[in-house]
Every structure is written in C-alpha cells, then in structure tokens.
C-alpha positions as CSV (number, residue, x, y, z in Angstrom):
1,M,29.7,-30.8,9.5
2,A,26.2,-30.1,8.9
3,D,24.1,-29.7,12.4
4,F,20.7,-29.5,11.1
5,V,19.1,-31.8,8.4
6,D,15.5,-31.8,7.3
7,H,15.6,-34.2,3.9
8,V,17.3,-37.7,4.3
9,L,17.6,-40.7,1.5
10,L,17.0,-43.7,3.9
11,H,18.2,-47.3,2.8
12,I,15.7,-49.8,4.7
13,K,16.3,-53.5,4.9
14,A,13.7,-55.6,6.8
15,G,14.9,-59.0,8.9
16,D,14.3,-62.2,6.7
17,G,12.8,-64.9,8.4
18,G,14.5,-67.8,9.3
19,N,13.9,-71.2,7.1
20,G,11.7,-74.4,8.7
21,C,13.8,-77.5,10.1
22,A,13.4,-80.8,8.5
23,S,13.7,-83.2,11.4
24,V,12.6,-86.7,12.7
25,H,12.6,-87.5,16.2
26,R,14.8,-90.0,17.3
27,E,14.6,-91.8,20.3
28,K,15.9,-95.2,21.4
29,F,12.8,-97.9,21.2
30,K,10.9,-95.2,18.8
31,P,11.9,-95.9,14.9
32,L,8.8,-93.7,14.1
33,G,8.8,-91.2,15.7
34,G,7.7,-88.8,13.4
35,P,8.5,-85.3,12.2
36,D,9.5,-82.8,14.9
37,G,11.2,-79.8,12.4
38,G,10.6,-76.3,14.2
39,N,9.4,-73.4,12.4
40,G,12.0,-70.5,11.5
41,G,11.5,-67.0,13.3
42,R,10.0,-63.8,11.8
43,G,12.4,-61.0,10.4
44,G,12.1,-57.8,12.7
45,D,10.5,-54.8,10.9
46,V,11.7,-51.6,10.4
47,V,9.5,-49.0,11.9
48,L,9.2,-45.4,11.8
49,E,7.9,-43.6,15.4
50,V,7.2,-40.3,16.1
51,D,9.2,-38.8,19.2
52,A,8.3,-35.7,21.1
53,N,12.2,-35.5,21.8
54,T,13.4,-35.7,18.3
55,S,13.7,-32.4,16.2
56,T,16.1,-33.0,13.1
57,L,17.0,-36.2,11.1
58,L,20.8,-35.7,11.4
59,E,21.0,-39.1,12.5
60,Y,20.0,-40.8,9.2
61,H,21.9,-38.5,7.4
62,H,24.9,-39.8,9.4
63,R,23.8,-43.5,9.1
64,P,21.3,-44.0,5.8
65,H,21.8,-47.3,6.1
66,R,19.5,-49.2,8.8
67,K,18.3,-53.1,8.8
68,A,16.8,-55.2,11.0
69,P,17.5,-58.6,12.3
70,N,16.7,-62.1,10.7
71,G,14.7,-64.5,12.6
72,K,16.6,-67.5,13.3
73,Q,16.4,-71.0,11.7
74,G,14.1,-73.5,13.4
75,M,15.1,-76.9,15.1
76,G,14.3,-80.4,15.8
77,A,12.4,-81.1,18.9
78,N,9.8,-78.7,17.7
79,R,11.8,-76.0,18.8
80,D,11.0,-72.5,16.6
81,G,13.2,-69.8,15.8
82,A,13.6,-67.0,17.4
83,T,12.3,-63.8,16.0
84,G,14.2,-60.9,14.9
85,E,14.3,-57.9,17.1
86,D,12.2,-54.6,15.4
87,V,14.1,-51.5,14.4
88,V,12.4,-48.4,16.0
89,L,13.3,-45.1,14.3
90,K,13.0,-42.3,15.9
91,V,11.6,-39.1,13.8
92,P,10.3,-35.8,14.6
93,N,6.6,-34.9,14.2
94,G,5.1,-33.9,11.2
95,T,7.7,-36.1,8.9
96,V,6.3,-37.2,5.3
97,V,7.7,-40.7,4.3
98,K,8.1,-40.9,0.3
99,D,8.8,-43.6,-1.9
100,A,12.5,-42.7,-3.0
101,R,11.7,-44.3,-6.6
102,T,8.2,-42.5,-7.6
103,G,8.1,-39.9,-5.4
104,E,4.8,-41.1,-4.1
105,V,3.7,-39.7,-0.3
106,L,3.3,-43.0,1.9
107,V,2.4,-41.6,4.9
108,D,2.5,-38.2,6.9
109,L,3.4,-39.2,10.2
110,V,1.3,-36.8,12.9
111,G,1.0,-37.6,16.9
112,V,3.4,-38.3,19.2
113,G,3.5,-41.8,19.2
114,T,2.5,-42.9,16.1
115,Q,4.3,-45.5,13.8
116,Y,4.7,-46.7,10.7
117,V,6.2,-49.9,9.3
118,A,8.6,-49.0,6.3
119,A,9.7,-52.6,5.9
120,Q,8.1,-55.4,7.0
121,G,9.8,-58.5,8.1
122,G,9.6,-61.5,6.3
123,F,7.8,-64.6,7.5
124,G,9.6,-67.7,8.7
125,G,9.2,-70.6,6.8
126,L,6.9,-73.6,8.3
127,G,9.1,-76.5,9.5
128,N,8.1,-80.2,8.5
129,A,6.5,-81.0,11.8
130,A,3.7,-78.3,10.8
131,L,3.8,-79.6,6.8
132,A,2.9,-82.8,7.8
133,N,-0.5,-84.5,7.3
134,A,-2.5,-87.4,6.9
135,K,-0.7,-88.0,3.4
136,R,2.1,-86.4,3.9
137,K,3.1,-88.2,7.1
138,A,6.8,-87.6,7.5
139,P,7.8,-84.5,5.2
140,G,11.4,-84.6,3.9
141,F,11.7,-80.9,3.5
142,A,10.4,-77.6,5.2
143,L,9.6,-74.0,3.6
144,L,12.3,-71.5,3.7
145,G,12.1,-67.8,5.4
146,E,10.9,-65.4,2.7
147,P,12.7,-62.2,2.6
148,G,12.3,-58.9,4.2
149,D,11.2,-55.9,2.6
150,E,14.1,-53.6,1.3
151,G,14.1,-50.4,-0.6
152,D,14.5,-46.8,-0.1
153,I,12.3,-44.3,1.2
154,V,12.6,-40.4,1.6
155,L,12.3,-38.5,5.1
156,E,11.3,-35.0,4.6
157,L,10.3,-32.4,7.8
158,K,6.9,-30.8,7.1
159,T,7.3,-28.2,9.2
160,V,11.1,-26.6,10.4
161,A,9.6,-23.6,12.6
162,D,6.9,-20.9,13.5
163,V,8.9,-18.2,12.0
164,A,11.2,-17.8,8.9
165,L,13.9,-15.2,9.0
166,V,14.2,-14.2,4.9
167,G,16.5,-11.8,3.4
168,F,19.5,-11.1,1.1
169,P,23.0,-12.7,2.5
170,N,24.9,-10.8,5.5
171,A,21.3,-8.9,6.1
172,G,22.4,-10.1,9.6
173,K,19.7,-12.8,10.3
174,S,22.0,-15.2,12.3
175,S,22.8,-12.1,14.5
176,L,19.2,-11.6,15.1
177,I,18.3,-15.3,16.3
178,A,21.2,-15.4,18.2
179,A,20.0,-12.2,20.2
180,L,16.6,-13.2,20.3
181,S,17.3,-17.3,21.3
182,A,20.5,-19.5,23.0
183,A,21.3,-20.2,19.3
184,R,24.4,-19.5,18.8
185,P,24.8,-20.1,14.7
186,K,28.2,-19.2,12.6
187,I,28.6,-15.3,12.3
188,A,31.1,-13.9,9.6
189,N,31.0,-10.8,7.4
190,Y,30.8,-12.7,4.0
191,P,27.9,-14.1,1.9
192,F,26.7,-16.9,2.7
193,T,28.2,-17.9,6.2
194,T,25.0,-19.8,6.4
195,L,24.6,-23.0,4.1
196,V,21.6,-24.4,6.4
197,P,19.1,-23.0,8.8
198,N,20.0,-22.3,12.4
199,L,16.8,-23.0,14.8
200,G,16.3,-20.7,17.7
201,V,13.3,-20.9,20.5
202,V,12.1,-17.8,21.7
203,T,9.8,-17.4,24.4
204,A,7.2,-13.9,24.8
205,G,4.9,-13.6,27.6
206,D,3.4,-17.1,27.4
207,V,4.1,-17.9,23.7
208,V,6.9,-20.1,22.9
209,F,7.8,-20.6,19.2
210,T,10.8,-21.7,17.3
211,V,12.6,-18.9,14.4
212,A,14.7,-20.4,11.8
213,D,17.3,-18.5,10.0
214,V,16.8,-19.6,6.3
215,P,19.8,-18.8,4.6
216,G,20.4,-15.8,2.4
217,L,18.3,-15.1,-0.8
218,I,19.6,-13.9,-3.9
219,P,17.9,-12.6,-7.2
220,G,17.0,-15.8,-9.2
221,A,16.8,-18.3,-6.6
222,S,13.1,-19.4,-7.4
223,E,15.3,-20.6,-10.2
224,G,17.7,-22.2,-8.6
225,K,20.5,-19.7,-8.1
226,G,22.7,-19.8,-5.0
227,L,21.1,-23.1,-4.0
228,G,17.5,-21.2,-3.5
229,H,15.4,-24.0,-4.2
230,E,16.9,-26.1,-1.2
231,F,16.6,-22.5,0.8
232,L,12.7,-21.7,-0.1
233,R,11.4,-25.3,0.4
234,H,12.5,-24.0,4.4
235,V,10.3,-21.0,4.3
236,E,7.3,-23.3,2.8
237,R,7.3,-24.9,5.8
238,C,6.7,-21.4,8.2
239,S,3.8,-20.2,9.4
240,T,5.0,-16.8,9.3
241,I,7.7,-14.5,7.4
242,V,9.7,-12.1,8.7
243,H,11.8,-9.8,6.2
244,V,15.4,-8.8,7.6
245,L,16.5,-5.9,6.0
246,D,20.0,-4.2,5.8
247,C,19.8,-0.9,6.6
248,A,23.9,-0.5,6.2
249,T,24.6,-2.2,2.7
250,L,27.5,-0.5,0.7
251,E,26.6,-2.4,-2.7
252,P,25.7,-0.4,-5.4
253,G,21.9,-0.8,-6.6
254,R,20.6,-2.1,-3.2
255,D,18.5,-0.4,-0.7
256,P,15.5,-1.7,1.9
257,L,12.7,-1.5,-0.7
258,T,14.5,-2.6,-3.4
259,D,15.8,-6.0,-1.1
260,F,12.2,-6.0,0.3
261,D,10.7,-6.3,-3.8
262,V,13.2,-8.7,-4.8
263,I,12.8,-11.4,-2.3
264,E,9.0,-10.9,-2.5
265,A,9.0,-11.6,-6.2
266,E,11.0,-14.8,-5.5
267,L,8.6,-16.0,-3.1
268,E,6.1,-15.6,-5.2
269,A,7.9,-17.1,-8.1
270,Y,8.3,-20.0,-5.9
271,G,4.3,-20.2,-5.0
272,S,2.3,-21.5,-2.3
273,L,3.6,-18.7,0.2
274,Q,1.2,-15.5,-0.8
275,D,-1.3,-16.3,2.5
276,R,1.6,-16.5,5.0
277,P,1.4,-13.2,7.4
278,R,4.5,-11.2,7.2
279,M,6.2,-8.7,8.8
280,V,9.5,-6.3,8.1
281,V,12.5,-5.9,10.6
282,L,14.5,-2.8,9.5
283,N,18.2,-3.9,11.2
284,K,21.3,-2.6,11.7
285,V,20.0,1.0,12.9
286,D,23.1,1.8,14.9
287,V,25.4,1.9,12.2
288,P,25.9,5.4,11.2
289,D,23.3,6.5,8.5
290,G,21.4,3.3,9.2
291,R,18.6,4.8,11.5
292,D,18.2,7.9,9.0
293,L,17.7,5.0,6.4
294,A,15.0,3.1,8.6
295,D,13.3,6.2,8.9
296,I,12.6,6.8,5.3
297,V,11.5,3.4,4.1
298,K,9.1,3.0,7.1
299,A,6.4,4.7,5.9
300,S,6.6,3.4,2.7
301,L,6.6,-0.2,4.0
302,E,3.7,0.8,6.3
303,E,1.8,2.2,3.4
304,R,1.8,-1.1,2.1
305,G,0.1,-2.8,5.3
306,L,3.1,-4.4,6.4
307,Q,4.4,-4.3,10.6
308,V,7.5,-2.8,10.7
309,F,10.1,-2.8,13.5
310,E,13.8,-0.8,13.2
311,I,16.0,-2.4,15.8
312,S,19.7,-3.8,16.4
313,A,20.5,-6.8,16.2
314,A,24.0,-6.1,17.7
315,T,22.9,-3.9,20.8
316,H,19.3,-5.6,20.8
317,E,17.9,-2.1,20.1
318,G,14.1,-2.8,19.5
319,L,14.0,-6.8,20.1
320,K,11.5,-6.8,22.9
321,P,8.3,-5.6,20.9
322,L,9.9,-7.5,17.8
323,A,9.6,-10.7,19.8
324,F,6.2,-10.1,21.0
325,A,4.6,-9.4,17.7
326,M,6.2,-12.5,16.3
327,A,4.5,-14.2,19.3
328,E,1.3,-12.7,18.2
329,M,1.6,-13.7,14.7
330,V,2.5,-17.4,15.5
331,E,-0.2,-17.4,18.0
332,R,-2.7,-16.4,15.9
333,D,-1.9,-18.6,13.3
334,R,-1.9,-21.6,15.8
335,A,-5.4,-20.8,16.8
336,D,-6.8,-20.7,13.0
337,K,-5.4,-24.1,12.7
338,P,-7.3,-27.4,13.2
339,V,-6.3,-29.6,15.9
340,E,-3.6,-32.1,14.7
341,E,-5.1,-35.9,14.8
342,P,-2.8,-38.4,15.1
343,T,-2.0,-40.3,11.4
344,R,-4.6,-43.0,10.5
345,L,-2.4,-45.5,8.9
346,V,-5.1,-47.6,5.8
347,I,-4.1,-50.7,4.6
348,R,-4.7,-51.3,0.7
349,P,-3.9,-54.7,-0.1
350,K,-3.3,-55.6,-4.0
351,Q,-6.1,-57.0,-5.9
352,F,-5.8,-59.5,-8.1
353,G,-9.6,-60.7,-8.6
354,E,-11.2,-63.9,-7.3
355,T,-8.3,-66.0,-7.0
356,G,-5.8,-64.4,-6.0
357,F,-3.5,-64.4,-9.0
358,S,-3.4,-63.5,-12.8
359,V,-2.4,-65.2,-15.7
360,R,-1.1,-62.9,-18.7
361,R,0.1,-64.5,-21.8
362,V,3.5,-63.0,-23.2
363,N,4.3,-64.6,-26.2
364,E,3.3,-67.8,-28.5
365,R,5.1,-69.7,-25.6
366,T,5.2,-67.8,-22.6
367,F,3.5,-66.9,-19.9
368,Q,3.4,-65.1,-16.8
369,V,1.8,-65.8,-13.5
370,T,1.6,-62.9,-10.7
371,G,0.1,-62.5,-7.5
372,E,0.2,-62.5,-3.5
373,K,0.7,-66.5,-3.3
374,P,2.2,-68.0,-5.9
375,E,5.2,-65.5,-5.7
376,R,5.3,-65.9,-1.9
377,W,5.3,-69.9,-2.6
378,I,8.3,-69.6,-4.8
379,R,10.6,-67.7,-2.1
380,Q,9.5,-70.8,0.3
381,T,10.1,-73.5,-1.9
382,D,13.8,-75.4,-1.6
383,F,14.2,-76.1,-5.4
384,T,17.1,-78.3,-4.6
385,N,14.6,-80.9,-2.6
386,D,12.4,-82.6,-5.3
387,E,9.7,-83.2,-2.5
388,A,9.3,-79.4,-1.8
389,V,9.2,-79.0,-5.3
390,G,6.3,-81.4,-5.8
391,Y,4.7,-79.7,-2.8
392,L,4.8,-76.3,-4.6
393,A,3.3,-78.2,-7.9
394,D,0.1,-79.1,-5.6
395,R,-0.3,-76.0,-4.2
396,L,-0.3,-74.0,-7.3
397,E,-3.0,-76.6,-8.7
398,R,-5.1,-76.2,-5.6
399,L,-4.9,-72.6,-6.2
400,G,-5.8,-72.9,-9.9
401,V,-3.4,-71.7,-11.7
402,E,-3.0,-75.3,-13.9
403,E,-6.7,-74.3,-15.1
404,A,-6.1,-70.6,-15.5
405,L,-3.1,-71.6,-17.6
406,V,-5.1,-74.1,-19.8
407,A,-7.9,-71.6,-20.3
408,A,-4.9,-69.0,-21.5
409,G,-4.1,-71.3,-24.3
410,A,-0.8,-72.7,-22.4
411,E,0.1,-76.4,-23.9
412,P,2.8,-78.8,-22.0
413,G,6.2,-77.3,-22.8
414,A,5.5,-74.0,-22.2
415,E,7.4,-71.3,-20.6
416,V,6.0,-70.2,-17.6
417,V,6.9,-67.3,-15.4
418,I,6.0,-66.7,-11.9
419,G,6.7,-63.4,-10.7
420,S,8.3,-60.3,-12.6
421,M,10.1,-60.6,-16.0
422,E,12.9,-59.7,-14.9
423,N,13.4,-61.8,-11.8
424,G,10.7,-64.2,-11.5
425,Y,11.2,-68.2,-11.5
426,I,11.4,-69.9,-14.8
427,F,9.9,-73.5,-15.7
428,D,9.0,-75.5,-18.5
429,W,5.2,-76.3,-17.3
430,Q,3.9,-80.0,-17.5
431,P,0.2,-80.2,-15.8
432,T,1.2,-84.1,-14.8
433,M,2.7,-82.0,-12.2
434,G,-0.5,-81.7,-9.8
435,A,-0.6,-85.4,-9.7
436,R,0.1,-86.6,-6.5
437,V,2.5,-89.7,-6.5
438,G,4.2,-90.7,-2.9
439,G,7.8,-91.4,-2.8
440,P,10.3,-91.8,-0.1
441,R,11.3,-88.4,1.9
442,G,12.8,-85.7,0.1
443,S,12.0,-86.9,-3.6
444,D,9.0,-87.0,-5.6
445,N,8.6,-89.5,-8.5
446,R,7.1,-86.8,-10.9
447,I,10.7,-84.7,-11.3
448,D,13.5,-86.1,-12.9
C-alpha cells in the first residue's frame, strides 16, 4: 500500500444546475394569477485549496473521482431551488495543476488559503416567472439547468523535500533517514526495498527541514531503467542533493568513486540538476574495511570541491555534523530564493469577436455556429416544448445569428450545427423562425 503520492490523475465533475419551473399561480377567485415558477439552483463547484496541514496527495490516489452536488429544481410559488454545495479539495502548498489531455499547466498553487476553481458548477435554469415580459405574459416553459464542468486534471507536487538522498540500491539511504528523523521506512538487505520516497523531518539547531529518501538509482536511470524517470523526478524537486555512497559493498566493479560518477552521470543526463548544491556521505564506516575505504576515497572527493562526511547510519556515528551541514545548505538555499507570493489567478475569457459568436461554412449545405451564448442557450432549451424552441429562435435572431448565416451564404433548409461538429445540436435552418408569433402556452405556431 502506497503511503506517499506526489502525482495523481483526478476525475472531477461539478454539479449540474437545477431546471427552472414552469408554474402558474392558482388561487380561488384569482383565475389569472400569472406565472410563479422559481429558478433552478446553481450546481456546486470543485475547488482546490492550499492547506498547510496537507503534505501528500495520497487521499486522491485512493479516491480519484470527485463530484459536486447538483442544484435543486425550482418550484412553484416563486421558490428557487437550493444551490449545490462546493466540494473543497485540500492540496499541499506548491501543487501544480495540469490539464490531463493537453499537459498544459493550468495553475501553480502557492500560498496557504489560495483557491482555484477546477470545475465550475452549471447555472440554474430560469423559471417562467423570470421569463415573463410584456409580450410573453405567461410563458409555458422554463429553461433547463446547465451541466457542470467535467474533465480530468493532473495534480503534481512541485516540491517534495529540501534534501534528496541519492545513491545505489542498498547504499543505506533508508537507514540514514530513520537515524536522522522519526521516519520509519522499510529497511531490508535486497535491492529496491524503497519504491516510493520516504520523508523525514530533521531538526538541526533552529533549522527544521525535510529529507527525502529517493529510491535507488541504477545505470540507465535517466533513460527510464528501474523506474528511473519516476525516481529522478523526486530529485528534481529538492533543493539539495546528498550522495550516499556504500563503503561496504561486495558487488564486483563497484566502489564509492565509481558509484558517485555513475549517479552524477545519470543526474546530468536527466538535466536541470547541475545547479543543485551537493555533498557526499560515506556510509557504513562501522563495517570492517569500510572505514579504510572511506579514508582512501575521501581526499579524491574533496579535491572535487565536495563536502564529505564519514558516517554510520547503524551506530549513528557522524550524524550530528552531517545534520548541521545539511541545515546550513538548506538555509542558504532558502535565503537565496525570492519570497513566495500567493498565486494570482488570471481569467482569460474566450474571444469570439464583437458579436460573441462565429459562423463557419463547413461545406456547401452545412454551417457551424460557435460561441458562448448560442451554445449555452442550446443547453438551456427544452426541445420537447415548442414554445421553448421558439424562444431560442428569438434569442438567436436578436443576437444576429440569422444575419450572419445569410452573410455566410446559408439558404433556407441549410443544415446548421450549433456547437462542436461531434456533439453539437443540428437543425434545418428556416429564416422565418425569427418572426415572433404568439400562441397558447407551451406552443408556437412556427413549429410543426
């Protein structure tokens, strides 16, 4: 069972808006009470919120489907439907939100309390009381509620920890993090005991920082071998790299210097890690011959400008100087970073020109209309009610859709698609649909 998750695919669905109500007030001795249908309630949003007490995405790994409640339908006596409650999903600070289909970064959530509406609830439909006017005194229809947004997003932690412990499998990284902190990772003497990072909180003087035990790297990790891309992704989001080298390995062809060069080559091949501060830990000096080997290679590593520490995670030898050296590096990195400012969300509405819609000729007999208003009006229309269809025709005419179709070369009987070509609403266009003709409630003389 995974206990650390920093990358999840989340399926989200906002609540649908409630339908409006078509109702006529009925009261004794008041035969012409008038329309009194209430509006539908708005659907709930799916909201991401940065929470200081959340450090992992584990909850969404186990429950990847999240849906907000729908709005309630309007009722008679001018009673509006209830609004669906928002679903607020707590995420760690520094969570990157991406579109699962395109990979586009939607927002980088920084700052406790920052919110982002990942899926917006649908608006409720208007009841017939709200649709009444001087020419349509008693509408026999109401508008439908709009569906809420739905889609897939990827949540990814940008920063896992301050310090990344890297090295070959069984170099002692899990033992080291267990010795430095209260973390209790699984420790065993076989390769790839650690399959996900273990996080530990370390205190050195006044500095508190987190350390990630990154799963073991092997030659070819930058090409994906041994889940290398997954492991290196964790390293990429740590500010300091600590090489943990095994001074007691019995594998042929391996020694601390060779291990260091191999891991460095993988980090360089992966890219974007060259500027991270580094230090080296020579582990297992309590093992026979381990200290002698550490003494031999220490000078060579220091000649490369690296800080080198001889330690034993088993006996806790040398851990205190190592912890303070890590704290110094972390503190220096934090001081160099600019102060994080809460994410500023910028709303960029779609552009459809001055009219708010566009008309495109698909072929000789087919035309496509796209735009926020026409597409929204289509979703609001009850096509089982002739009067509602006539009301839609009136709205499209007032918007200028008919004029635009004529200018594009459309003739009576042409096939018009409102919305996408795959899922849009298709109808045979008749210009006379815009002529306002009265009729009984729920009917329209223009509609056969």
